[in-house]
Structures are given as structure tokens and as C-alpha cells.
N, C-alpha and C positions, 0 to 999 in steps of 0.2 A: 248146472252151469251158474246157478245163481251164485254160489261162493265165488266161483272165478270171476263173474261178472262185477260183483261187489268189489273184489280185490282189484281188479284191474281199473274199475271207476275210482277207486281211493287213489292207486298210484297215478292215474290221470288228474286228478285233482291236486294232489301233491306237486306234480310236474307243473301244472298251470301256476300253481302258488309261488314254486321256486322261480319260474320263469317271470313272473310278475315282480317277486323281490329283485331279481336281476336287472329288470328293467328299471326299476325304483332307484337301485344303486347306481346305474349308468346316468339315470337324471340327475342325482344327488351330486355326481362327479362333474357332470356338465355344468350344474349351478354353482359348484365351488369353483370352477374353473372361471365363471363369468364373474363371480365375486371377487376373485384374486385379481382379474385385469383391471375390474373397477376400483380395487385399492390401490394398486399401482397408478392408475390414473389419477386418483385423487391425491395421492403423496407427491406426484410430480406436479400437480397444481399447486400444492401447498408449499412446496420448496420454490416454485417460481414467485408466487406471492411474497414470501420472506425475501427472496432476492430483490424484489421491487420495492420492499419495505426498507431494506438496508441501503439501497442506492438513494431512495428519497431522503432518509437521514443523512447521508453522506453529502448529499446536495444542498440540503438545509443547512448544516454545518458549515459548508463552504460559503453559502450565500450569507450567513451570519458573520463570518470571517471577513468576508469582502466588505460588507457594509459597515464593520466597525473598524477596519484598517483606516490609519490615517495617509495612506498613499493611494495614489492613483493606480489601479491595477488592471490588468488585462486577462481575464478568465480564460483558460485554454484546458483543452482536453488532452490526454496522453494517448497518442495512436499507436506508439511502439516503444519496446525497451530493449536495451542491451546492456546487461550487468552479468554477463557470463565471463568475459575476458577481461584483459588489462584496462580496457576502457570501461566505464560506467556513465551511460548516456541514454536519453530517452528523447522522443521526437514528439513534439506538439502539432496540434493541428490548426495552428494560426501562424501567420508570418508577417512579413512587412506591412502587407495591405491591411492588417488589423491593428498595426502600430507597434509591433514587436521589434525591437532594434536589439544589435549585438552588444554582448558584455553587459547584459541587464540581469538583475538578481530575479530568481525564479522561487517563489515560496508556496507554502500550503498552510493549513490550519496547524499542522504539527511543526512548522518551523522551516528554516532554509532547506531548500532542494538542491539548488547550483545557481550556475549562470548560462545564459544564451551564448552559442558559439557561432554555428552558421545559421544565417536567417536568408530563407527564400520567400517570394510574394506569399506562399500557403501554408509553408511549414516553417519550424526551427528547431534546431537540436540543442540540446541542454547537457552541459557537462555537470554530473552530479557532484555534490561536495565530497563524495567517498573516492572520486577520482583523483589519482596522483598529480594529474596536471591541474586540479582546482586548488586554489589558494584564497584564504579569507583572513583579513584581519579580525582578531577576536579578542574577547576578554573574559575573565571569571566575573559573572553577575555579582557575586557575594562581596568579593574584594576589588573589583574594579582594577583588576591586573592584566595587562596586556599580552598577546603573543600571536601567533600565526597558525592558523589550522590548515593543514593540507589532508588530502584524503591518502589513505593507504590501501586501498582495493578492497577486496571482499575477503571473508574467512572461508574455510572449506564448507560450510553450510550455506554459502551465498550471502551472509549477513555484511552489509557496507561497513567499513571501517574509517575512521580518521584520528588523526593525531594535533594536538595543539602543542606547539614548539616554542622555544625561546622564552620560557617562563623564568622569572627571577627565581634564581635557587633559594632565596630568604623567605619567599612566600609560603604560606602553608596552603596545600591543595588538598582537598578533601575528596574522597570517593563520593560521587552524588552531587557534586558541584555543577551549576548549571553553566554552560558556556553558551555566550550570544555574541553576535555581531557587535564590532567597535564602531562602526560607520566610518574608520578610517580607509584610504585608499590602500590597496594591497598590491596594485599595478596591473591587476587583471579582473576586470569586473567592477561594478558599482553596487554596494551592498548598503542597504540603510541600517541604521543603529538599532541595537537591541532586538534582532531577530534571533529566535532561540535555534541554536545549532545541535546541542546534545547535552548528555551528562558525563562527568568524568566516571570512567570504570577502573583505570590503574593509573598510578603516578610512578615515573622513574626520574633518575638523574642521568644526564648525559655524559659521554665519555671524558668530555673536557671538565665536568665538575663546575662549570660556570652557569649551567641552566638546568632546567629540569623540564620535563614533557609529559604529558598526559594523554592516555588513549581514551576515545570516546566512541560511541555508536551514534552516528547521526539519526536521529529520530524520524525526520521527515522522509528518509530514504529506506526505512526498514520495511515498511508495507509495501504493498502494489499501489502505485500511484495512479490515480484516475482523473482527478482534476487539480490543476496547479494555476498559479497565477503569476504574469511577468509584471514586474513594477516599471512603470512608464517613468518619464521625467518629472512629470509635476506631482504636487501633492494635492488632496482635496482641500478645496477652499472651505474656510471657516472651521478647520481641525487644527 
């Protein structure tokens, strides 16, 4: 019986070792699962901190812009957007109670955003410069040549577009030329002088041959707007 007992004992020992190994593998799997969950949690926290840092940088940029501007401005947060259809508008979280008035210029650190249209005590609607109903008296910063900028909607990719019209046909317009507000009245809205609108992308001659026009992308409405400023009546004292 001794050989059989030794054989059975060896089998029992190997079986015990195998079971121990299996239990060890199970423990390793559980440990790996815990580590994976911890990795996901840490990655989510890292992404949150990155978002907070980016938001702080945008706020600091907006604050620096507000302090350096020669205009008296009302800071507003954007609470909703509508740029999918023919109308290109955003809604601000401040209204007449905060001093916002109708047909006031709305700007951001990137340039002209649009003008206020409908104003309630707590909110206000802004017509973006890319909307076909928005018209702004503008000029080429380099040549001091005047024209009228109006919105032309959005591209198939959702990028806002605008066009500067009634430019003298004899003026040389270059791709990349900066377009700014002229400060002259355009009949709808009050826009301060020399606010950046965008850069020339393409130049065409109109059908009459008397004028030329330039297509441009409004820089301030390309990205998602979070914070903007409504220009009030007065300028800051001492500037």
C-alpha cells in the first residue's frame, strides 16, 4: 500500500498547489480590477483639474481685457446658444437690471461678438456678427478703407461667416488683412472704434464692377463663447 499512498499523497499535494495557484490568480485578477478602477478615478480627477485650470486661464484673460479696455463694460456669462439655423444668437445671463441696453456692442478678448437685441430685466439676446441681420460699419486697419460688414450665416461645418461689402474697387486688399470697426453709425447698433472683427480670407469683385468685397471669419464667434462684455454708454474716466 505504501507506493499507492505515496502516489495519492503526491497527487493530493499537487492538487493543493494547483488550487493555491488558482486562488492566487483570482486574487491577482481582483487586484488588477481594483487598480483599473483607481486609474479611471485618477484620470477623471486629472481631467477635472485640467478643465478648472483652463477655465481659470479664460477668466484671467477676460479680467485682464476688462481692466485694459478704455470702455465701461458689463461682464456677462453666456447661458445659451443658437447657431444651428438661419439665426445666430446667444443669450446672456444679465439684463436691464445690470445696465444692459438694446443695440449695444458685445465684445470679447478676441474681438466683436455682435449686438444686443432683446433685453429683459434678467437676460439679454445677442445677435452675432455672423447673422445676416447684423450689419457693422468697418474698415481695413492697414489701409483705413471703409465698408460694411454683414453676416452670411455658417458653413456646413458650423463655422460662422461674414462679408465686408462696398469696398472701393481700386483699393488693394490682401488675404490676411485685419478688419476692425470704424466707429461710424451703421443704422443698427452702436459699435466703438477699432474693435477687431476678423481677417480677410478671400477677395471678390462684385457683379457691377464698382466695388469689391471680402469674405472673412469673425474670430470672436469661432470658438464657444463663455464670457463676453456689453459696452455701456460711458467711457472709463482717465483713459
